[in-house]
SEPAKOL-771722 format. One record per residue (C-alpha): residue in one letter; x, y negated, z negated. Coordinates in Angstrom, 3 decimals. Layout:
+------+----------+----------+----------+
! resn !        x !        y !        z !
+------+----------+----------+----------+
!    a !        X !        Y !        Z !
...
+------+----------+----------+----------+
END
This chain:
+------+----------+----------+----------+
! resn !        x !        y !        z !
+------+----------+----------+----------+
!    m !  -35.281 !   -4.988 !   29.093 !
!    k !  -33.886 !   -2.953 !   26.207 !
!    i !  -30.928 !   -4.487 !   24.374 !
!    v !  -29.134 !   -2.590 !   21.609 !
!    i !  -27.444 !   -4.805 !   19.014 !
!    s !  -24.707 !   -2.972 !   17.080 !
!    p !  -22.193 !   -5.260 !   15.388 !
!    q !  -19.886 !   -4.537 !   12.496 !
!    a !  -19.769 !   -6.968 !    9.571 !
!    f !  -18.146 !  -10.335 !   10.178 !
!    k !  -15.838 !  -10.095 !    7.184 !
!    g !  -16.285 !  -12.859 !    4.666 !
!    s !  -19.357 !  -14.350 !    6.311 !
!    l !  -22.021 !  -11.940 !    7.601 !
!    t !  -22.931 !   -8.372 !    6.781 !
!    a !  -23.474 !   -6.101 !    9.762 !
!    g !  -27.226 !   -6.450 !    9.311 !
!    e !  -27.028 !  -10.240 !    9.101 !
!    a !  -24.835 !  -10.354 !   12.200 !
!    a !  -27.316 !   -8.170 !   14.084 !
!    r !  -30.188 !  -10.476 !   13.167 !
!    a !  -28.231 !  -13.572 !   14.242 !
!    m !  -27.456 !  -11.898 !   17.569 !
!    e !  -31.096 !  -10.938 !   18.011 !
!    e !  -32.080 !  -14.580 !   17.555 !
!    g !  -29.614 !  -15.506 !   20.298 !
!    v !  -31.127 !  -12.937 !   22.637 !
!    r !  -34.649 !  -14.228 !   21.957 !
!    l !  -33.620 !  -17.749 !   23.010 !
!    v !  -32.957 !  -16.374 !   26.510 !
!    l !  -35.165 !  -13.288 !   26.769 !
!    p !  -38.092 !  -13.677 !   24.361 !
!    q !  -39.814 !  -10.558 !   25.708 !
!    a !  -36.763 !   -8.282 !   25.503 !
!    q !  -36.982 !   -5.059 !   23.513 !
!    t !  -34.248 !   -5.444 !   20.905 !
!    v !  -32.998 !   -2.531 !   18.834 !
!    l !  -30.895 !   -3.419 !   15.807 !
!    a !  -28.345 !   -0.729 !   14.940 !
!    p !  -25.593 !   -2.307 !   12.803 !
!    v !  -22.493 !   -0.179 !   12.303 !
!    a !  -19.462 !    0.177 !   10.019 !
!    d !  -16.158 !    2.035 !   10.008 !
!    g !  -15.991 !    3.478 !    6.501 !
!    g !  -14.865 !    0.231 !    4.886 !
!    d !  -16.844 !   -2.503 !    3.191 !
!    g !  -20.422 !   -2.574 !    4.432 !
!    t !  -20.727 !    1.150 !    5.094 !
!    l !  -23.181 !    1.597 !    2.222 !
!    e !  -25.505 !   -1.132 !    3.490 !
!    v !  -25.417 !    0.158 !    7.071 !
!    l !  -26.146 !    3.782 !    6.192 !
!    v !  -28.752 !    3.165 !    3.511 !
!    g !  -30.422 !    0.525 !    5.678 !
!    a !  -30.676 !    2.767 !    8.739 !
!    p !  -34.130 !    4.232 !    9.531 !
!    a !  -34.565 !    7.987 !    9.423 !
!    r !  -35.939 !    8.071 !   12.967 !
!    q !  -34.934 !    6.157 !   16.047 !
!    d !  -38.442 !    4.740 !   16.421 !
!    g !  -37.679 !    2.521 !   13.449 !
!    g !  -39.185 !    4.469 !   10.595 !
!    p !  -39.336 !    5.540 !    7.921 !
!    g !  -36.701 !    3.519 !    6.139 !
!    p !  -34.636 !    2.168 !    4.715 !
!    g !  -33.178 !    4.388 !    2.030 !
!    r !  -32.806 !    3.699 !   -1.688 !
!    y !  -30.154 !    2.089 !   -3.862 !
!    f !  -29.047 !    3.176 !   -7.336 !
!    q !  -26.595 !    1.836 !   -9.885 !
!    a !  -24.191 !    3.531 !  -12.264 !
!    l !  -21.867 !    2.175 !  -14.936 !
!    v !  -18.416 !    3.483 !  -14.037 !
!    t !  -14.738 !    2.924 !  -14.758 !
!    g !  -13.263 !    0.145 !  -12.641 !
!    p !   -9.832 !    0.271 !  -11.010 !
!    l !   -8.053 !   -1.113 !  -14.098 !
!    g !  -10.238 !    0.663 !  -16.639 !
!    e !  -12.905 !   -1.965 !  -17.294 !
!    p !  -16.585 !   -0.985 !  -16.912 !
!    v !  -18.097 !   -1.773 !  -13.515 !
!    m !  -21.754 !   -1.565 !  -12.489 !
!    a !  -21.444 !    0.098 !   -9.098 !
!    t !  -24.113 !    0.576 !   -6.448 !
!    w !  -24.568 !    3.758 !   -4.438 !
!    g !  -27.424 !    4.864 !   -2.253 !
!    v !  -29.375 !    7.519 !   -0.407 !
!    m !  -30.138 !    7.383 !    3.291 !
!    a !  -33.693 !    7.265 !    4.599 !
!    d !  -33.602 !   11.031 !    5.188 !
!    g !  -33.864 !   11.390 !    1.409 !
!    k !  -31.024 !   13.926 !    1.421 !
!    t !  -27.725 !   12.145 !    2.061 !
!    a !  -26.035 !   10.190 !   -0.727 !
!    v !  -23.673 !    7.384 !    0.263 !
!    i !  -20.794 !    6.181 !   -1.879 !
!    e !  -18.433 !    3.320 !   -1.096 !
!    m !  -15.100 !    3.641 !   -2.837 !
!    a !  -14.853 !   -0.153 !   -2.820 !
!    r !  -17.880 !   -0.400 !   -5.130 !
!    a !  -16.183 !    1.503 !   -7.964 !
!    s !  -12.459 !    1.320 !   -7.203 !
!    g !  -12.248 !   -1.652 !   -4.869 !
!    l !   -9.602 !   -4.299 !   -4.379 !
!    a !  -12.262 !   -7.008 !   -4.565 !
!    l !  -12.931 !   -5.963 !   -8.181 !
!    v !   -9.413 !   -6.979 !   -9.247 !
!    p !   -8.270 !  -10.620 !   -9.400 !
!    p !   -5.195 !  -11.185 !   -7.197 !
!    e !   -2.931 !  -11.846 !  -10.185 !
!    r !   -3.860 !   -8.483 !  -11.776 !
!    r !   -3.542 !   -6.219 !   -8.752 !
!    d !   -1.262 !   -3.292 !   -9.533 !
!    p !   -1.534 !   -0.016 !   -7.580 !
!    r !    0.754 !    1.655 !  -10.112 !
!    r !   -2.102 !    1.423 !  -12.633 !
!    a !   -5.237 !    1.313 !  -10.468 !
!    t !   -7.372 !    4.441 !  -10.618 !
!    s !  -10.066 !    6.027 !   -8.463 !
!    y !  -11.721 !    7.520 !  -11.571 !
!    g !  -14.858 !    5.425 !  -11.097 !
!    t !  -15.402 !    6.821 !   -7.612 !
!    g !  -15.452 !   10.284 !   -9.154 !
!    e !  -18.045 !    9.046 !  -11.632 !
!    l !  -20.193 !    7.802 !   -8.737 !
!    l !  -19.920 !   11.236 !   -7.132 !
!    r !  -20.999 !   12.772 !  -10.413 !
!    a !  -23.990 !   10.414 !  -10.548 !
!    a !  -25.033 !   11.630 !   -7.099 !
!    l !  -24.674 !   15.239 !   -8.244 !
!    d !  -26.724 !   14.523 !  -11.370 !
!    a !  -29.465 !   13.059 !   -9.169 !
!    g !  -29.599 !   16.295 !   -7.191 !
!    y !  -27.800 !   15.314 !   -3.988 !
!    r !  -25.461 !   17.775 !   -2.301 !
!    d !  -24.826 !   16.026 !    1.031 !
!    v !  -22.519 !   13.069 !    0.415 !
!    i !  -20.764 !   10.513 !    2.615 !
!    v !  -17.851 !    8.653 !    1.008 !
!    g !  -16.613 !    5.421 !    2.600 !
!    l !  -12.906 !    5.107 !    1.871 !
!    g !  -12.119 !    1.499 !    2.809 !
!    g !  -11.335 !   -1.397 !    0.503 !
!    s !   -9.753 !    0.453 !   -2.419 !
!    a !   -7.366 !   -1.042 !   -4.970 !
!    t !   -5.775 !    2.335 !   -5.582 !
!    n !   -2.771 !    4.405 !   -4.528 !
!    d !   -3.425 !    7.523 !   -6.606 !
!    a !   -4.312 !   10.015 !   -3.837 !
!    g !   -7.761 !   10.445 !   -5.345 !
!    a !   -6.298 !   11.944 !   -8.520 !
!    g !   -8.524 !    9.763 !  -10.663 !
!    l !  -11.727 !   10.790 !   -8.906 !
!    a !  -10.719 !   14.440 !   -9.192 !
!    h !  -10.037 !   13.995 !  -12.915 !
!    a !  -13.515 !   12.499 !  -13.360 !
!    l !  -14.944 !   15.646 !  -11.790 !
!    g !  -13.022 !   18.073 !  -13.993 !
!    a !   -9.640 !   18.608 !  -12.337 !
!    r !   -6.478 !   18.602 !  -14.452 !
!    l !   -3.216 !   17.072 !  -13.266 !
!    t !   -0.461 !   17.752 !  -15.775 !
!    d !    3.211 !   17.069 !  -16.406 !
!    g !    5.934 !   19.519 !  -17.390 !
!    q !    4.626 !   19.688 !  -20.971 !
!    g !    1.085 !   20.492 !  -19.856 !
!    e !   -0.211 !   17.032 !  -20.740 !
!    d !   -2.460 !   14.971 !  -18.478 !
!    i !   -0.341 !   12.609 !  -16.412 !
!    g !   -2.638 !    9.634 !  -16.944 !
!    r !   -4.200 !    7.313 !  -14.409 !
!    g !   -2.758 !    5.300 !  -11.546 !
!    g !   -0.462 !    5.774 !   -8.593 !
!    a !    2.765 !    5.689 !  -10.600 !
!    a !    1.605 !    8.582 !  -12.804 !
!    l !    1.826 !   10.954 !   -9.837 !
!    a !    5.622 !   10.874 !  -10.214 !
!    l !    5.150 !   12.948 !  -13.392 !
!    l !    2.982 !   15.587 !  -11.723 !
!    e !    4.006 !   19.234 !  -12.161 !
!    h !    0.757 !   21.186 !  -11.860 !
!    i !   -2.787 !   20.863 !  -10.510 !
!    d !   -5.564 !   22.959 !  -12.048 !
!    l !   -8.939 !   22.873 !  -10.289 !
!    r !  -10.639 !   25.546 !  -12.385 !
!    g !  -12.534 !   22.911 !  -14.354 !
!    l !  -13.999 !   21.154 !  -11.322 !
!    d !  -17.731 !   20.553 !  -11.500 !
!    p !  -19.208 !   23.827 !  -10.151 !
!    r !  -21.932 !   21.910 !   -8.311 !
!    l !  -19.285 !   20.732 !   -5.848 !
!    k !  -19.191 !   24.221 !   -4.312 !
!    a !  -22.681 !   23.637 !   -2.905 !
!    c !  -21.811 !   20.209 !   -1.508 !
!    r !  -20.995 !   18.933 !    1.948 !
!    i !  -18.766 !   15.901 !    1.484 !
!    r !  -17.751 !   13.779 !    4.463 !
!    a !  -15.120 !   11.110 !    3.992 !
!    a !  -15.260 !    8.145 !    6.369 !
!    a !  -11.745 !    6.789 !    6.933 !
!    d !  -11.263 !    3.309 !    8.351 !
!    v !   -7.547 !    3.869 !    9.067 !
!    n !   -5.454 !    6.648 !   10.602 !
!    n !   -2.324 !    6.368 !    8.447 !
!    p !   -0.487 !    9.411 !    7.083 !
!    l !    0.043 !    9.873 !    3.375 !
!    c !    3.714 !    8.885 !    3.203 !
!    g !    6.504 !    7.213 !    5.136 !
!    p !    6.867 !    3.859 !    6.911 !
!    k !    3.298 !    4.065 !    8.227 !
!    g !    1.909 !    5.656 !    5.088 !
!    a !   -0.491 !    4.454 !    2.427 !
!    s !    2.087 !    2.778 !    0.180 !
!    a !    4.152 !    1.033 !    2.860 !
!    v !    1.256 !   -0.321 !    4.911 !
!    y !   -1.382 !   -1.107 !    2.293 !
!    g !    0.573 !   -1.255 !   -0.963 !
!    p !    1.604 !   -4.917 !   -0.560 !
!    q !   -1.986 !   -6.155 !   -0.235 !
!    k !   -2.814 !   -4.194 !   -3.382 !
!    g !   -0.070 !   -5.977 !   -5.326 !
!    a !    3.004 !   -3.821 !   -4.700 !
!    t !    6.457 !   -5.382 !   -4.367 !
!    p !    8.961 !   -3.710 !   -1.987 !
!    q !   10.440 !   -1.834 !   -4.958 !
!    v !    6.997 !   -0.687 !   -6.104 !
!    v !    6.171 !    0.450 !   -2.561 !
!    q !    9.170 !    2.795 !   -2.692 !
!    e !    8.123 !    4.027 !   -6.131 !
!    l !    4.571 !    4.726 !   -4.973 !
!    d !    5.680 !    6.451 !   -1.783 !
!    a !    7.937 !    8.748 !   -3.809 !
!    a !    5.039 !    9.474 !   -6.182 !
!    l !    2.790 !   10.434 !   -3.258 !
!    r !    5.538 !   12.712 !   -1.930 !
!    r !    5.663 !   14.338 !   -5.350 !
!    f !    1.900 !   14.787 !   -5.198 !
!    a !    2.165 !   16.387 !   -1.733 !
!    h !    4.874 !   18.760 !   -2.990 !
!    v !    2.760 !   19.963 !   -5.928 !
!    v !   -0.303 !   20.324 !   -3.701 !
!    r !    1.731 !   22.536 !   -1.397 !
!    t !    3.206 !   24.692 !   -4.181 !
!    d !    0.111 !   24.991 !   -6.415 !
!    l !   -2.702 !   24.959 !   -3.853 !
!    g !   -1.001 !   26.046 !   -0.634 !
!    v !   -2.226 !   22.987 !    1.249 !
!    e !   -0.009 !   20.769 !    3.416 !
!    v !   -1.192 !   17.168 !    3.341 !
!    l !    1.842 !   15.261 !    4.631 !
!    a !    0.844 !   15.841 !    8.255 !
!    l !   -2.887 !   15.423 !    7.701 !
!    p !   -4.341 !   12.647 !    9.901 !
!    m !   -6.019 !    9.853 !    7.922 !
!    a !   -4.601 !   11.240 !    4.657 !
!    g !   -3.303 !    7.789 !    3.752 !
!    a !   -6.758 !    6.213 !    3.741 !
!    a !   -7.658 !    4.536 !    0.425 !
!    g !   -4.212 !    4.985 !   -1.071 !
!    g !   -4.120 !    8.687 !   -0.275 !
!    a !   -7.686 !    9.404 !   -1.378 !
!    g !   -8.226 !   10.791 !    2.114 !
!    a !   -5.836 !   13.601 !    1.241 !
!    g !   -7.294 !   13.972 !   -2.233 !
!    l !  -10.878 !   14.390 !   -1.097 !
!    v !   -9.835 !   17.114 !    1.327 !
!    m !   -7.737 !   19.174 !   -1.048 !
!    f !   -9.592 !   18.507 !   -4.328 !
!    l !  -13.191 !   18.623 !   -3.087 !
!    g !  -13.046 !   20.357 !    0.302 !
!    a !  -14.262 !   17.249 !    2.101 !
!    t !  -14.006 !   16.752 !    5.835 !
!    l !  -12.046 !   13.640 !    6.787 !
!    e !  -13.500 !   11.824 !    9.783 !
!    p !  -12.935 !    8.524 !   11.613 !
!    g !  -15.387 !    6.204 !    9.906 !
!    g !  -16.737 !    4.545 !   13.043 !
!    e !  -17.598 !    7.893 !   14.605 !
!    l !  -19.168 !    9.240 !   11.426 !
!    v !  -21.323 !    6.156 !   10.915 !
!    c !  -22.452 !    5.999 !   14.553 !
!    d !  -23.474 !    9.649 !   14.322 !
!    a !  -25.254 !    9.119 !   11.010 !
!    v !  -27.337 !    6.179 !   12.262 !
!    g !  -28.203 !    7.954 !   15.524 !
!    l !  -26.567 !    5.417 !   17.836 !
!    d !  -26.527 !    7.690 !   20.896 !
!    t !  -30.306 !    7.979 !   20.786 !
!    y !  -30.681 !    4.206 !   20.616 !
!    l !  -28.499 !    3.846 !   23.727 !
!    e !  -30.894 !    5.825 !   25.913 !
!    g !  -32.486 !    3.485 !   28.427 !
!    a !  -30.570 !    0.417 !   27.257 !
!    a !  -29.696 !   -2.289 !   29.783 !
!    v !  -26.909 !   -3.775 !   27.688 !
!    v !  -25.287 !   -3.387 !   24.275 !
!    l !  -24.133 !   -6.247 !   22.072 !
!    t !  -21.432 !   -5.530 !   19.492 !
!    g !  -18.877 !   -7.578 !   17.624 !
!    e !  -16.960 !   -8.351 !   14.447 !
!    g !  -15.319 !  -11.275 !   12.726 !
!    r !  -11.961 !  -11.000 !   14.475 !
!    l !  -11.384 !   -9.201 !   17.752 !
!    d !   -7.742 !   -8.164 !   18.202 !
!    s !   -5.488 !   -5.227 !   19.024 !
!    q !   -6.686 !   -3.352 !   15.924 !
!    t !  -10.250 !   -3.408 !   17.227 !
!    a !   -9.213 !   -1.073 !   20.033 !
!    y !   -8.190 !    1.667 !   17.581 !
!    d !  -11.405 !    3.301 !   16.443 !
!    k !  -12.929 !    0.217 !   14.839 !
!    a !  -16.698 !    0.517 !   14.908 !
!    p !  -17.243 !   -1.942 !   17.812 !
!    m !  -15.001 !    0.166 !   20.039 !
!    v !  -16.773 !    3.359 !   19.045 !
!    v !  -20.001 !    1.642 !   20.100 !
!    a !  -18.406 !    0.483 !   23.366 !
!    r !  -17.023 !    3.891 !   24.298 !
!    r !  -20.314 !    5.629 !   23.586 !
!    a !  -22.214 !    3.060 !   25.645 !
!    h !  -19.658 !    3.344 !   28.460 !
!    r !  -20.201 !    7.103 !   28.638 !
!    k !  -23.887 !    6.402 !   29.242 !
!    g !  -23.165 !    3.722 !   31.831 !
!    v !  -24.359 !    0.862 !   29.628 !
!    p !  -22.291 !   -2.362 !   29.733 !
!    v !  -21.145 !   -3.887 !   26.449 !
!    i !  -20.707 !   -7.532 !   25.486 !
!    a !  -18.637 !   -8.300 !   22.388 !
!    v !  -19.192 !  -11.359 !   20.213 !
!    a !  -16.260 !  -12.250 !   17.965 !
!    g !  -15.847 !  -14.842 !   15.276 !
!    t !  -12.282 !  -15.427 !   16.437 !
!    l !   -9.776 !  -13.754 !   18.764 !
!    g !   -6.390 !  -12.373 !   17.773 !
!    p !   -3.357 !  -11.001 !   19.624 !
!    g !   -4.147 !   -8.061 !   21.879 !
!    y !   -7.890 !   -8.623 !   22.038 !
!    r !   -7.850 !   -7.956 !   25.783 !
!    r !   -7.202 !   -4.287 !   25.024 !
!    v !  -10.919 !   -3.878 !   24.404 !
!    l !  -11.693 !   -4.809 !   28.003 !
!    g !  -11.986 !   -1.784 !   30.242 !
!    q !  -13.076 !    0.447 !   27.359 !
!    g !  -16.714 !   -0.352 !   27.976 !
!    v !  -16.541 !   -4.035 !   27.048 !
!    v !  -17.236 !   -6.189 !   30.107 !
!    a !  -17.215 !   -9.608 !   28.425 !
!    v !  -16.138 !  -11.269 !   25.181 !
!    e !  -17.747 !  -14.377 !   23.702 !
!    v !  -16.127 !  -16.320 !   20.840 !
!    a !  -18.428 !  -17.701 !   18.171 !
!    t !  -16.205 !  -20.199 !   16.359 !
!    p !  -15.634 !  -23.426 !   18.339 !
!    a !  -11.987 !  -24.048 !   19.244 !
!    s !  -12.019 !  -27.335 !   17.341 !
!    m !  -12.888 !  -25.598 !   14.062 !
!    t !  -10.852 !  -23.588 !   11.616 !
!    a !  -11.807 !  -19.986 !   10.906 !
!    q !  -12.963 !  -21.057 !    7.435 !
!    e !  -15.308 !  -23.675 !    8.882 !
!    g !  -16.620 !  -21.126 !   11.347 !
!    m !  -17.308 !  -18.618 !    8.586 !
!    a !  -19.362 !  -21.192 !    6.691 !
!    r !  -21.666 !  -21.571 !    9.706 !
!    a !  -21.353 !  -17.998 !   10.958 !
!    h !  -25.054 !  -17.292 !   11.507 !
!    e !  -25.484 !  -20.411 !   13.626 !
!    f !  -22.357 !  -19.783 !   15.700 !
!    v !  -23.011 !  -16.061 !   16.261 !
!    r !  -26.542 !  -16.867 !   17.415 !
!    a !  -25.239 !  -19.530 !   19.829 !
!    a !  -22.452 !  -17.277 !   21.129 !
!    t !  -24.951 !  -14.512 !   21.811 !
!    e !  -27.188 !  -16.931 !   23.674 !
!    r !  -24.230 !  -18.007 !   25.850 !
!    a !  -23.192 !  -14.407 !   26.468 !
!    v !  -26.676 !  -13.325 !   27.560 !
!    r !  -27.105 !  -16.336 !   29.857 !
!    a !  -23.716 !  -15.655 !   31.440 !
!    a !  -24.570 !  -11.985 !   31.937 !
!    l !  -27.839 !  -12.857 !   33.678 !
!    a !  -26.015 !  -15.297 !   35.964 !
!    r !  -23.517 !  -12.691 !   37.141 !
+------+----------+----------+----------+
END
């Protein structure tokens, strides 16, 4: 029996790879002779680098994994950060996680300020990949501390964003309110030979009540007043993009990802903006793994209504469903609306954290509980 194991990371407790190994152990307790295929996934947020660089180049398990590199870059508030990037096992595709250079986790809660936070370091990571000779690049957009529409990363790569006096506007989301002109003539010429794919983990527009500032600004440190300020600054950015570059970004799907960096990567660097779960599943060759599978196991730390909207476990479930393969989801905990995943390929859900425990206690023993939940799920499936 072939069983494909494709979880996303259990946030705060297990990486996607660790979750897959815990689930495999659970399978082995019931079906020791089963053929297990580990294919952890991500949606463009935290963990995307590990999933893509750790994926084998061929679906027979080899060669792989890829390679990791480090670069000293500018952090979100200007301090130096040693950031990791990587190359997939194909030896051709560089992978950059915005969170590694410009991430919210790099900023202590009391210092979070999207008015000041810059994506400049992400541009420096892109430049490091160019310097190393790579021209095919995947950028994971999740987990950023920024709200600067990717202006910082573009500046790091040679773009100029200036005010009415022709001076650089400076770094951070608030600086976009001063923007009068965008000049891309100084962009690194190597970018013209690049294919850049941006993996978005959200579908928000650039501006408005569902835009980058309103939805994600508060978790990045923005007060209600600052949210309004940042939204107005992004609208100013969109206006100048339209007048100087002839590109309309206000209606662009996923433009609000990473504080508007989704829009910035498209119009500054000519990137394609793609749903992260779909991009990652394509990149790791999930559809090939699904051939001949009897069942697929997926999961994440919290299964809720958001899971149903292009989160990686649902991308896995829909792809398996199209091939007639049933899917069992293992979740750390359940949230409101989790039943929406049923009927989209998921035939059963198993909760890992015991009801008597808090989520924090469950996270501390995540490997043990995910293994046990998988064992229960497989036994129940065999009994049906």
